[in-house]
C-alpha positions as CSV (number, residue, x, y, z in Angstrom):
1,M,21.9,-35.9,-2.3
2,T,23.5,-37.0,-5.6
3,K,26.9,-36.0,-6.8
4,R,25.4,-33.9,-9.6
5,T,23.1,-32.0,-7.1
6,T,26.1,-31.4,-4.8
7,T,28.1,-29.9,-7.6
8,T,25.3,-27.7,-8.7
9,T,24.4,-26.6,-5.1
10,R,27.9,-25.7,-4.5
11,A,28.0,-23.8,-7.8
12,L,24.8,-22.1,-7.0
13,A,26.0,-21.0,-3.6
14,N,29.0,-19.4,-5.2
15,A,27.1,-18.0,-8.2
16,R,28.1,-14.4,-7.5
17,E,31.8,-15.3,-7.6
18,L,31.7,-17.7,-10.4
19,R,29.5,-15.7,-12.8
20,D,29.0,-19.0,-14.7
21,Y,25.4,-18.5,-15.4
22,P,25.1,-20.4,-18.9
23,T,26.8,-23.6,-17.5
24,L,24.5,-23.5,-14.4
25,I,21.4,-23.1,-16.7
26,Q,22.6,-26.2,-18.7
27,K,23.0,-28.2,-15.7
28,L,19.4,-27.5,-14.8
29,D,18.1,-28.8,-18.0
30,A,19.8,-32.2,-17.3
31,M,18.5,-32.7,-13.7
32,T,15.7,-34.8,-12.5
33,V,12.7,-33.3,-10.6
34,G,14.1,-34.6,-7.3
35,D,17.5,-32.9,-8.0
36,L,15.7,-29.6,-9.0
37,A,13.7,-29.7,-5.8
38,E,16.8,-30.1,-3.8
39,V,18.5,-27.1,-5.6
40,Y,15.4,-25.1,-5.1
41,R,15.5,-25.8,-1.4
42,E,19.2,-24.6,-1.3
43,A,18.5,-21.6,-3.6
44,Y,15.4,-20.2,-1.7
45,G,15.9,-21.6,1.7
46,E,12.5,-23.4,1.8
47,P,11.2,-26.6,0.2
48,T,9.1,-26.5,-2.9
49,R,5.5,-27.6,-2.9
50,T,5.5,-28.4,-6.7
51,R,6.8,-31.3,-8.7
52,N,6.5,-29.7,-11.9
53,K,9.9,-29.8,-13.8
54,D,9.3,-26.8,-16.1
55,Y,8.2,-24.7,-13.3
56,L,11.2,-25.5,-11.1
57,K,13.6,-24.9,-13.9
58,K,12.0,-21.5,-14.6
59,R,12.1,-20.5,-10.9
60,L,15.6,-21.6,-10.5
61,R,16.7,-19.8,-13.7
62,Y,15.2,-16.6,-12.1
63,R,16.9,-17.2,-8.8
64,L,20.3,-17.7,-10.7
65,Q,19.8,-14.5,-12.6
66,E,18.7,-12.7,-9.4
67,L,22.0,-14.0,-7.8
68,K,24.0,-13.0,-10.8
69,D,22.6,-9.5,-11.2
70,G,22.0,-8.7,-7.5
71,G,18.2,-8.8,-7.2
72,L,15.7,-5.9,-7.5
73,P,17.1,-2.3,-7.8
74,A,16.6,-0.1,-4.8
75,S,13.9,1.8,-6.7
76,A,11.9,-1.3,-7.0
77,L,12.4,-2.2,-3.4
78,A,11.2,1.4,-2.4
79,K,8.1,0.9,-4.5
80,I,7.2,-2.3,-2.8
81,H,7.6,-0.7,0.5
82,E,5.3,2.3,-0.7
83,I,2.4,0.0,-1.8
84,G,2.9,-2.4,1.1
85,D,-0.5,-3.5,2.1
86,E,-1.7,-3.9,-1.6
87,L,1.0,-6.6,-2.1
88,P,-0.1,-10.2,-2.2
89,E,0.1,-12.0,1.1
90,R,3.1,-14.2,0.0
91,W,5.3,-11.2,-0.9
92,R,4.6,-9.5,2.4
93,I,5.6,-12.6,4.3
94,R,8.8,-12.9,2.3
95,Q,9.6,-9.3,2.8
96,A,9.0,-9.6,6.6
97,E,11.3,-12.7,6.8
98,K,14.1,-10.6,5.0
99,E,13.7,-7.5,7.2
100,K,12.8,-9.4,10.3
101,L,9.5,-7.6,10.6
102,P,6.6,-9.0,12.4
103,L,4.4,-11.1,9.9
104,P,1.1,-9.6,8.9
105,E,-1.8,-10.5,11.3
106,V,-4.5,-12.8,9.7
107,P,-7.7,-11.1,10.4
108,R,-10.2,-13.1,12.5
109,D,-13.2,-14.3,10.7
110,P,-16.0,-11.8,11.5
111,R,-18.6,-14.6,11.9
112,L,-16.8,-15.9,14.9
113,P,-18.0,-14.7,18.4
114,A,-15.5,-13.3,21.0
115,V,-13.0,-15.7,22.5
116,G,-14.7,-17.5,25.6
117,T,-18.1,-17.3,24.1
118,V,-20.1,-20.5,24.4
119,I,-22.1,-21.5,21.2
120,R,-25.1,-23.7,21.7
121,R,-26.9,-25.8,19.2
122,D,-29.8,-28.2,19.7
123,Y,-29.6,-31.3,17.4
124,R,-31.9,-34.3,17.6
125,G,-33.1,-33.5,21.0
126,T,-29.5,-32.9,22.6
127,T,-27.9,-29.5,23.5
128,H,-24.4,-29.2,22.2
129,E,-22.0,-26.6,23.6
130,V,-18.7,-25.3,22.0
131,T,-16.5,-22.9,23.6
132,V,-14.7,-20.4,21.2
133,G,-10.9,-20.3,21.8
134,V,-8.2,-18.1,20.3
135,D,-7.2,-20.5,17.5
136,S,-9.5,-23.6,18.2
137,F,-12.8,-24.7,19.7
138,E,-13.5,-26.9,22.6
139,Y,-16.3,-29.4,22.4
140,A,-17.0,-32.3,25.0
141,G,-13.5,-31.9,26.5
142,Q,-11.7,-32.1,23.2
143,R,-10.1,-29.4,21.1
144,Y,-11.1,-28.9,17.4
145,K,-9.5,-26.7,14.8
146,T,-12.8,-26.0,13.0
147,L,-16.5,-25.8,13.6
148,S,-17.0,-28.0,10.7
149,A,-15.1,-30.9,12.4
150,I,-17.3,-30.4,15.4
151,A,-20.4,-30.5,13.2
152,K,-19.3,-33.7,11.4
153,H,-18.5,-35.2,14.8
154,I,-22.1,-34.4,16.1
155,T,-24.0,-35.4,12.8
156,G,-21.8,-38.0,11.3
157,T,-21.8,-36.2,8.0
158,A,-20.0,-33.1,6.5
159,W,-21.5,-29.7,7.4
160,N,-20.4,-26.1,7.0
161,G,-19.6,-25.3,10.8
162,F,-20.8,-21.8,10.5
163,G,-24.1,-22.9,8.9
164,F,-24.6,-25.8,11.5
165,F,-24.2,-23.5,14.4
166,G,-26.1,-20.6,12.8
167,L,-23.3,-18.0,12.8
168,R,-23.5,-15.2,10.2
169,A,-21.3,-12.2,9.4
170,P,-22.2,-9.0,11.2
171,S,-24.8,-7.0,9.2
172,A,-24.0,-3.5,7.9
173,G,-25.7,-2.0,11.0
174,G,-23.1,-3.7,13.2
175,E,-25.6,-6.1,14.8
176,E,-25.0,-9.8,14.8
177,S,-27.7,-12.2,13.6
178,A,-28.0,-15.8,14.6
179,A,-30.4,-18.5,13.2
């Protein structure tokens, strides 16, 4: 960490006490992308996934203003809780982290059969069997994260795993169809 980043990070951590918003903003303008990424990590508690300097400066300005002014008013937070499930996934995850709530469960793909089901596919005269796991698949004694990876292993070329194994979404009548 550079001296400039250390100074800015310390100032950022003390933003409420310092109330030196204009000076901090000016320091952001002079920073490199690496310095901005480090300050972002300090400000948000997670690394950034972008290297776009303008975007990082915009997000850090917002965060500094949030620290200076105290964040969202109670009425806005109440509205967020009220509309809960309609919020984008990223907002719900952040809210769960702040309140130590359980993270929203990611729904299981409706094309997947129940855990423990064995999917069979005949390909070029050989029957291939895949066992469905909770979060992976087992084929020939190895675990795979996706059916597409197994299809590629079998055929040597990229395939949509659901298509290769003939899995379809349940129809409106609730019956499953397989090709």
